[in-house]
C-alpha positions as CSV (number, residue, x, y, z in Angstrom):
1,M,-3.8,-1.6,12.8
2,T,-6.6,-2.7,10.5
3,L,-6.8,-0.7,7.3
4,L,-10.3,0.2,6.1
5,Y,-10.3,0.3,2.3
6,E,-11.9,-1.2,-0.8
7,R,-9.9,-3.2,-3.4
8,V,-11.1,-4.0,-6.8
9,S,-9.4,-5.5,-9.9
10,D,-11.6,-3.8,-12.5
11,L,-13.3,-0.4,-12.9
12,A,-16.6,-2.2,-13.5
13,A,-16.4,-3.8,-10.1
14,I,-16.6,-0.5,-8.3
15,Q,-19.8,-0.5,-6.3
16,E,-20.5,3.2,-6.0
17,R,-20.0,6.0,-8.3
18,R,-19.2,9.2,-6.4
19,P,-16.8,12.2,-6.5
20,T,-13.3,10.8,-6.4
21,F,-9.7,12.1,-6.3
22,L,-7.6,9.7,-8.2
23,A,-3.8,9.0,-8.7
24,I,-2.7,6.7,-11.5
25,G,0.6,4.9,-11.7
26,V,2.5,1.6,-11.4
27,F,3.6,2.7,-7.8
28,D,6.1,-0.2,-7.7
29,G,7.6,-0.2,-4.2
30,V,5.5,2.7,-3.1
31,H,8.6,4.7,-2.3
32,R,8.8,8.0,-0.4
33,G,8.0,10.0,-3.5
34,H,4.8,8.0,-4.1
35,Q,3.9,8.3,-0.4
36,E,4.1,12.1,-0.5
37,L,1.8,12.3,-3.6
38,L,-0.7,9.9,-2.2
39,Q,-0.8,11.4,1.3
40,R,-1.3,14.9,-0.1
41,M,-4.1,13.7,-2.3
42,S,-5.7,11.7,0.6
43,D,-5.6,14.8,2.8
44,A,-7.1,17.0,0.1
45,S,-9.9,14.4,-0.6
46,K,-10.8,14.3,3.1
47,N,-10.9,18.1,3.3
48,A,-13.2,18.1,0.3
49,G,-15.3,15.3,1.7
50,V,-14.8,13.0,-1.3
51,R,-13.3,9.5,-1.9
52,S,-9.6,9.0,-2.6
53,A,-8.5,6.3,-5.0
54,A,-5.2,4.9,-6.5
55,L,-5.2,2.9,-9.7
56,T,-2.1,0.7,-10.1
57,F,-1.3,-1.4,-13.1
58,F,-0.3,-5.1,-13.0
59,P,1.6,-6.6,-14.7
60,H,4.1,-3.8,-15.3
61,P,3.3,-1.9,-18.5
62,R,6.8,-2.5,-19.8
63,S,6.1,-6.2,-20.0
64,V,3.4,-5.6,-22.7
65,V,5.2,-3.0,-24.8
66,P,7.0,-4.7,-27.7
67,G,10.8,-4.7,-27.4
68,R,10.8,-3.9,-23.7
69,S,11.2,-6.2,-20.8
70,S,9.5,-5.9,-17.5
71,P,11.7,-4.9,-14.5
72,L,11.7,-7.1,-11.5
73,Y,9.2,-5.9,-8.9
74,L,10.1,-4.2,-5.6
75,C,7.3,-5.9,-3.8
76,T,4.4,-8.2,-4.4
77,L,1.1,-6.9,-5.7
78,D,-0.6,-7.6,-2.3
79,D,2.1,-5.7,-0.5
80,R,1.7,-2.9,-2.9
81,V,-2.0,-2.7,-2.3
82,E,-1.4,-2.6,1.5
83,L,1.2,0.1,1.1
84,L,-1.1,2.2,-1.0
85,A,-3.9,1.8,1.6
86,E,-1.5,2.9,4.3
87,Q,-1.3,6.3,2.7
88,G,-4.9,6.9,3.6
89,I,-6.4,5.7,0.2
90,D,-10.0,4.6,0.4
91,L,-10.1,2.6,-2.9
92,V,-7.3,0.7,-4.6
93,I,-7.8,-0.5,-8.2
94,T,-5.4,-3.2,-9.4
95,H,-6.0,-2.7,-13.1
96,P,-4.8,-5.4,-15.4
97,F,-2.4,-4.2,-18.2
98,D,-2.5,-6.0,-21.5
99,D,-2.5,-5.2,-25.2
100,K,-6.1,-4.0,-25.1
101,V,-5.4,-1.6,-22.3
102,R,-2.1,-0.5,-24.0
103,E,-4.0,0.4,-27.2
104,T,-6.8,2.3,-25.3
105,T,-6.7,6.0,-26.0
106,A,-6.4,8.6,-23.2
107,T,-9.9,9.8,-24.0
108,E,-11.4,6.3,-23.9
109,F,-9.7,5.5,-20.6
110,V,-10.7,8.8,-19.0
111,E,-14.3,8.1,-20.1
112,R,-14.3,4.9,-18.1
113,L,-12.8,6.7,-15.1
114,C,-15.6,9.2,-15.2
115,N,-18.3,6.7,-15.7
116,Y,-17.3,4.2,-13.0
117,L,-15.6,6.4,-10.5
118,G,-17.1,9.9,-10.7
119,L,-13.7,11.4,-11.4
120,S,-13.3,14.8,-9.7
121,E,-9.6,15.4,-9.6
122,L,-6.7,13.5,-11.3
123,W,-3.4,13.7,-9.4
124,G,0.1,12.9,-10.7
125,G,3.5,14.0,-11.5
126,N,4.7,13.2,-15.0
127,F,1.4,12.5,-16.9
128,G,1.5,10.1,-19.8
129,L,-1.9,8.3,-19.9
130,G,-3.3,6.3,-22.8
131,Y,-1.9,4.9,-26.1
132,K,1.6,6.2,-26.8
133,R,1.3,8.3,-23.6
134,E,-0.8,10.9,-25.4
135,G,-2.6,12.0,-22.2
136,D,-0.1,14.6,-21.0
137,L,-0.9,17.5,-18.7
138,H,-2.2,19.8,-21.4
139,F,-4.3,17.1,-23.0
140,L,-5.9,15.9,-19.8
141,S,-6.5,19.5,-18.6
142,R,-8.5,20.2,-21.8
143,L,-10.3,17.0,-21.5
144,G,-11.1,17.7,-17.8
145,E,-12.8,21.0,-18.8
146,K,-15.2,19.0,-21.0
147,K,-15.7,16.1,-18.5
148,G,-15.9,18.1,-15.3
149,F,-12.7,17.1,-13.5
150,T,-9.5,19.0,-12.7
151,V,-5.9,17.9,-13.1
152,H,-3.5,18.4,-10.1
153,Q,0.1,18.1,-11.2
154,F,2.2,17.3,-8.2
155,D,5.7,18.8,-8.6
156,A,7.1,18.5,-5.1
157,F,9.3,15.6,-5.9
158,I,11.1,14.1,-2.9
159,E,14.9,14.2,-3.1
160,W,17.5,12.2,-1.3
161,K,21.2,13.1,-1.5
162,G,20.4,15.7,-4.2
163,R,18.5,13.4,-6.6
164,P,14.8,12.6,-7.0
165,I,13.6,9.4,-5.5
166,S,12.4,6.9,-8.1
167,S,11.7,3.2,-8.5
168,S,14.7,2.8,-10.8
169,R,16.9,4.3,-8.1
170,V,15.5,1.9,-5.5
171,R,16.2,-1.0,-7.9
172,Q,19.8,0.1,-8.3
173,A,20.4,0.2,-4.6
174,V,18.8,-3.3,-4.1
175,R,21.0,-4.7,-6.9
176,E,24.0,-3.3,-5.1
177,G,22.9,-4.6,-1.7
178,S,22.9,-1.1,-0.2
179,M,20.1,-1.8,2.1
180,E,20.5,1.4,4.2
181,D,20.1,3.4,1.0
182,V,17.0,1.3,0.1
183,S,15.5,2.0,3.5
184,A,16.1,5.7,3.0
185,L,14.5,5.7,-0.4
186,L,11.5,3.5,0.6
187,G,11.0,4.9,4.1
188,R,11.0,1.3,5.4
189,S,13.1,-1.9,5.1
190,Y,13.2,-3.9,1.9
191,R,10.9,-6.9,2.4
192,M,10.8,-10.4,0.9
193,G,8.6,-13.3,1.9
194,G,7.9,-16.8,1.1
195,T,7.1,-20.3,2.3
196,V,9.8,-22.3,4.1
197,I,10.8,-25.3,2.1
198,H,13.1,-28.3,2.6
199,G,16.7,-27.7,1.7
200,D,19.7,-30.1,1.8
201,G,19.8,-30.1,5.6
202,R,23.4,-28.9,5.8
203,G,22.6,-26.2,8.3
204,R,21.3,-28.5,10.9
205,V,24.3,-30.8,10.4
206,F,26.5,-27.8,11.0
207,G,24.6,-27.0,14.2
208,I,23.2,-23.9,12.7
209,P,19.6,-24.6,11.4
210,T,18.5,-22.5,8.5
211,A,15.2,-21.9,6.7
212,N,15.1,-21.9,2.9
213,L,12.5,-19.6,1.4
214,A,10.6,-20.1,-1.8
215,V,10.4,-16.4,-2.7
216,W,8.4,-14.9,-5.6
217,H,10.7,-15.2,-8.7
218,E,9.5,-11.9,-10.1
219,Q,10.7,-9.8,-7.2
220,L,14.1,-8.2,-7.4
221,M,16.7,-10.1,-5.3
222,P,19.3,-8.2,-3.3
223,A,22.9,-8.6,-4.3
224,S,24.5,-11.9,-3.3
225,G,25.9,-11.7,0.2
226,V,25.0,-12.1,3.9
227,Y,22.6,-9.7,5.5
228,A,21.4,-8.6,8.9
229,T,17.6,-9.1,8.7
230,Y,14.5,-9.3,10.8
231,A,12.4,-12.4,10.3
232,W,8.6,-12.1,11.0
233,L,6.8,-15.3,12.0
234,D,3.3,-15.3,13.4
235,G,3.5,-11.7,14.6
236,H,6.9,-12.2,16.3
237,R,10.1,-10.6,15.1
238,Y,13.5,-12.3,15.3
239,P,16.9,-11.0,14.4
240,A,18.2,-13.3,11.6
241,A,21.4,-13.8,9.5
242,T,20.3,-14.3,5.9
243,N,22.4,-15.5,3.0
244,V,21.4,-14.6,-0.6
245,G,23.5,-16.6,-3.1
246,V,24.5,-20.0,-4.5
247,R,26.6,-21.2,-1.5
248,P,29.9,-21.8,-3.4
249,T,31.6,-23.6,-0.5
250,V,29.2,-26.5,-0.8
251,N,29.1,-26.3,-4.6
252,G,25.6,-24.8,-4.8
253,R,24.3,-24.0,-8.2
254,S,20.9,-22.2,-7.8
255,L,20.3,-18.8,-6.2
256,I,18.6,-19.2,-2.8
257,V,17.5,-17.2,0.2
258,E,18.5,-19.0,3.4
259,T,18.1,-17.5,6.9
260,H,19.0,-18.4,10.5
261,L,16.5,-17.1,13.1
262,I,18.4,-16.1,16.2
263,E,16.7,-17.1,19.5
264,F,14.2,-19.3,17.7
265,E,13.7,-23.0,18.2
266,G,11.1,-25.0,16.3
267,D,9.9,-26.4,13.0
268,L,9.5,-23.8,10.3
269,Y,8.7,-26.1,7.3
270,G,5.6,-25.0,5.4
271,Q,5.2,-21.7,7.3
272,E,5.2,-18.2,5.8
273,L,8.2,-16.2,6.7
274,I,8.9,-12.5,6.0
275,L,12.3,-10.9,5.9
276,D,13.1,-7.3,6.3
277,F,16.6,-6.5,5.0
278,E,18.5,-4.0,7.3
279,S,22.1,-4.1,6.2
280,R,24.6,-6.1,4.2
281,I,27.4,-7.7,6.3
282,R,29.7,-9.2,3.6
283,D,30.0,-10.6,0.2
284,E,29.3,-14.2,-0.5
285,K,32.6,-16.1,-1.0
286,K,34.0,-19.6,-1.2
287,F,35.8,-20.8,1.9
288,P,38.6,-23.4,1.9
289,G,36.4,-25.9,3.8
290,V,33.3,-26.5,5.9
291,D,35.0,-25.6,9.2
292,A,36.0,-22.2,7.9
293,L,32.5,-21.7,6.6
294,V,30.9,-22.6,9.9
295,A,33.2,-20.3,11.8
296,Q,32.3,-17.4,9.5
297,I,28.6,-18.1,9.8
298,R,28.9,-18.0,13.6
299,A,30.8,-14.7,13.3
300,D,28.0,-13.4,11.0
301,I,25.4,-14.3,13.6
302,S,27.3,-12.6,16.3
303,L,27.5,-9.4,14.2
304,V,23.8,-9.5,13.5
305,Q,23.2,-9.7,17.2
306,T,25.2,-6.6,17.8
307,R,23.3,-4.7,15.0
308,L,19.7,-5.7,15.6
309,Q,17.4,-5.6,18.5
310,P,16.4,-8.9,20.3
311,S,13.1,-10.6,19.4
312,H,9.8,-9.4,20.8
313,P,6.1,-10.2,20.3
């Protein structure tokens, strides 16, 4: 399905100023809590006959705040934009975050939103807009009375297993390799993609060809281990056994993502491959020799075949 939406990287690039419902946040991962907020806002904007917009910051604001490090991302910026648009958003603003933006007051930032967007309603949960997060709910509500917009605080937080869904909770599940939990929190599988690059060729020697992915180094890597995944290539989906780790049996040193596409034959080098992580099969471990390693890989592939559906266009 083709999504119809506009994407800009700066407020000044917005072509038309008109009444707009806006949600602001990092929205990393666009988890189920984000989705609920955005879908509610999108529905409300359609009922009101106005535009819906989401403003997301990149890089992560924590990377600019002194003394704080940026968390690894749950998806690429392009994927984040697509996920935001899937919630029915008409306009996605990928606003850069730097020291200048960090030091902008809430009043100044809202002035820009009103001037370029035509802000009509501001949606969010825990408001903290502007320098030192001065723009809380009370502050923004008073400012809205002067500027002609209303503030809609969204309190219907989505819970799972008795706790609110959050990006930090998703990160913890990814770090633990609990991909079923990740899927429940995101409402979809955890996804990583990259270009297939040349490895050391051991897989082909073993009779089990694998593809090594050059993944985005700023995305959070699942815990080391072997996973049942789906691999997407040119619109086709293949069950795949994927290893995340250093390959200790062959004295590997660097962390890699290596996958074997079941029911696929052909050359993958240089192609873009996307992996959806469904479940973790086992820990990564060192085997006494290559024969034991190959036997385990074949057992892993068989287990993936029992867990996942066959390939289809």
